[in-house]
N, C-alpha and C positions, 0 to 999 in steps of 0.2 A: 435473595440476591437482587439488588437493584440493577436493572439493565434498561436504561432509556436509550432509544435509538430513533433518530430522524433521518431517513434516507435522503441524500442530497441528489439534486438533478434527476429526480425520480421519473417524471414524465418524459424528459429528454432521453433518458437511458432506455426506458421501455420502447419508445419510438425507435431509437437507434438499433435495438436488437431485432426489430421486425419479426416479432414472434409468430411462429406457426403452431397451431393447436396440437399437432402431433409431433412436434419437434423435441429434440434432446438439447437441454441447456445446462450450462455449468456456471454456478456462482462460486468463483474461486476464493472469495472473501465473504463468507456467509454472514458474519457479524450478527446484527439483530434481525436479519431476514426481511428488512423492509423492502428491498428490491426483489428478493425472492418471492415474497408474497404476491406482488403484482405480476411476476412471471407465471407462477402456478395458477393464478386466477384465469389466465388466458390459455391454459393447457387443458385438453380433454384426454386424449390417449398419450400425450407427451410426458416426458420425465424431466425433473430437475435434479442435478447432482450438486449438493451443497458441500463445499470444502472449507474447512477452517481449522487452524491449529490451536485455537482457543476453545477449551472444553466448555467454558461458560457461555460462549457464543452458541454452541450446539444446544445447550439446555434451553436458552432463550428462544432459539430458532424453532425448536420443536413445539414450544408453546404458541408462537406466532403462526406456525404452519399446521396447527393441530387438525384443521378441517381439510387438509390436503395431503396428509401423510402418505397416502397411496401413490402420490405422484413424485415423492421426494426420496432420494438416497443421501444419507448424511455420511460424510467422510471426514474423519479426524486426521488431517495431514496438512502439508504445505502445498499450495497450488503449483510450486515448482515441480512436483511429482505427478502432474496431471497425465502425462503419457502413460505411466505405469498404472495410475488409478483407473483410467479408461480401459486399458488392456485387461486389468483384473476383472472389470465389469463386462468384458467381451464387447466393448463399444469401439468401433473404428473411427468414426467421425461424428461431430456434433453440429447442431444448427446455430449455436451461439454461446459466447463466453463473456462473462462480466467480471471485472476486477474493480474493487473500490479500495484504493491503496492507502496505507498508512494506519495510524492508530485510530481506534473507534472511540466514539463518545463514551461508551461504557468503560473502556480501559482508562480513559482520562478521569472519569468520575469516580471510579473505584480506587480510592487513594492508596490502598494497601498494595496495589500493583506497581507503584513507584513510577508511573508515567508522568504524573503531574508535579509541577514545581510549586504548587500552592499549598500542599498538605504534607504532613510528616509521615514518612513510610520508609521501609527498607529500600535500598537501591536494587531494584529488580528489573523492570521494563521488559520482561520476557512475554512475548505474545503466546508462545507455547510454554506453559509452566512445567512441562515434563523435561525440558532441556535444562542442563546444569549451568551453562554459561549465562551470566547476568550482567547488569550494569555495574554491580559491585566489582566484578573482575576487570572491567574496562577502567574504571576510576582508580582502582587500587593496585592494578598489576601492569597496566600499559606503561611503556616508557614515555618520557616527556615528548619525544619526537612523534611517537604514534598518537598521543593525545592531541597534540597540535594539528597533526594531519587530519584526523577525523573531525575535529571541531571546525577546522577551516573548510574541508571538503564537503562534509555532510551537513554542517550547520551554517556554512557561509558566514561565520562569525569573525569579524575584523579583529577582535581581541583574542583570537585563538592562542597565540603564543603566550600571552600573559596568563590566561586562564590555565593553560597546561602547566606553566611554571608554578602558579599558586597551588594547583592540585598536588604537584610533586612535593612542594615545601610543606604543605599541610599534612600530608600522609606520612611524612618523616616522624611526626609527633605521634600520630595515631591514625588508624584506618578511617576513611570517610565512609560511614555506614548508612547514612540516611539521606533522603532527598533534601531536606532543609539544611543539613550540614553542607551538602554540595552547593546549594543555592547561596549559602553564606560565603563560600569560597569564591564563587563566580562574582558575587557582588563586590567583594574586596578587590578582585582583579580588574574590574571595569571602573574607570574614573566616575566619580559621583555625577558630574554634569552630563555624562553620557547615559548613566543609569536612569536619570530622571526624564529622559526623552523616550517617547514611543513605547514599544512593547516591553514585556517583562524581560529583564536582563538575562534570565536563565533559559529563555525559550529556545534559542538556537543551539545552545550546548546540549540541552536535554534532547532536542530533536536529533542531534548528531549521535549521541550515545545510544539512543533507541534504534536508530538505523543500523549502527554497528552491531548491537546485540542481536538483532534479528536478521542481519545481512539483507536488508530490504532492497537496496538498489541493485545488487548483483542478481538476486532472485528475479526481480522484475526484468532486468536486461536479458537474462538467459531464457526466460519463459516466453516472452512475446513471440519470437519466431516459431517456437514449438507449438504454441497455442494456435497461431494462424494456420499452421499446417495440419492441425487437427480439426479444422472447420470443413464442413461440406462446401461445395461450390454454392455461393450465395449466402453462406453463413456469415454472421457478424460477430465482431469482437468490440466490446465497449470497455474503455478504461477510464476511471475517474482518478484524478490525482489532486494533491493539495499543496504541493510546492514545486518550485521550478526544476529541482533536480529530477524528480519523478517525471514531470511533464516533458522534459528534454529527452529522457530515455524513450518515452513513448513516441514522441515526434520523430526522433532519429531512427527508431526501429521500424516504424511505419514507412518512413522514407526509403530505407534500405530494402524493405520487402516490396516496395512499389517499383523499384528500378528494374529495367530490362537488361541492362548491361553495366558491369563494373570494371570493364577494361580501361586502362589509361587512355586519355584522349589521343595520344600520339600513335596508338595501335590502329592501323587502318581497317582490320577485319576482326570482329568479335571472336574471342577464343575462350571466354569465361563460361559460356553456355548458361548464363543466369537468365531466368525468366521472371517476369513480373508475377507476384503471387497474390497481391491484394489491390483493391481499389480503395483509396482514401476517401471516406464519406465526408469527414469534417476537415476541410482545408485549414480552418482555424478552429481552435478548441471552443466548445460551448461552455459558457459560464452561467452562474445562477442569475435569476432575475432579481431586481430590487425587492420584490415581494418576498422571495425566498430568503434573501439575506436578512430581511426584517424578521421573518418567522424563525430563522435558524442562522444566527450569526456565524456559526462554525462552517457554514457553506461558502463563506465569502471568497476563499482562495481556491475553491474547487474548479476543476476543468475536466471536460469530457471529450475524449477523442474516439472516433468510430472508424473501423475499417471493415471491408467485405472481401471474402475469399473469392478469387476468380478462377 
């Protein structure tokens, strides 16, 4: 199994976590364990809980962390279940949590997973291969209206309506079974002069379908408040995102957790009883340096936001 992984914003993330050698840390998106390795190197009596829904990631992570296995607990699950995961481990609070959101380099490079629009593969896109629902179901079973909605909302694709219509028209003849069949449909839907400009014409649609298959944005949105409340006082949460939809969720979630009061402005006395829960460490997101972008072009769109429990 080929599993190449270059952790993005590595030094910035480790600095953001403010690691204590006896602390308990959670990597909610274990992946290739590049970030996790740097965390465990700084632990003595501390522990790392590595969560990932991709079993391939666990296999690779165990290789990468082979010299530190006494410090690591591997959990095959989705980070959305972190509260139950920690409860099962008899852990009440942790010192830090890391999320590296989105598809991993390995998932993109392993063509048979169906994440990439460059190679021929079955329409899959499941991060957790034990789940039944896949990209094939989205492409071949969703209504035209639902296809348009997810391609527009999750892919921010201006040609969403035409792409949805072309998908519906094509599947009337036969199911769309492979990635390149879908790419062909998308290319036919987008005018040629537009296709010849900028990024690959299928990029945004593939992103949208992947997000839908794995329910990525809803999972992120519902998890951030839970995670912040699982931090000890002074504990840090670091979240790396790769596109504006994810970053907006992190920004708005941190903003809401930072607020002292959410009463309407016209109410003279606070009645909501809301208290500020975090301090926002990064007022603006941290991006990669030019050197990092040169070494790892996939880091170009990455952003890191950090918050601390108060």
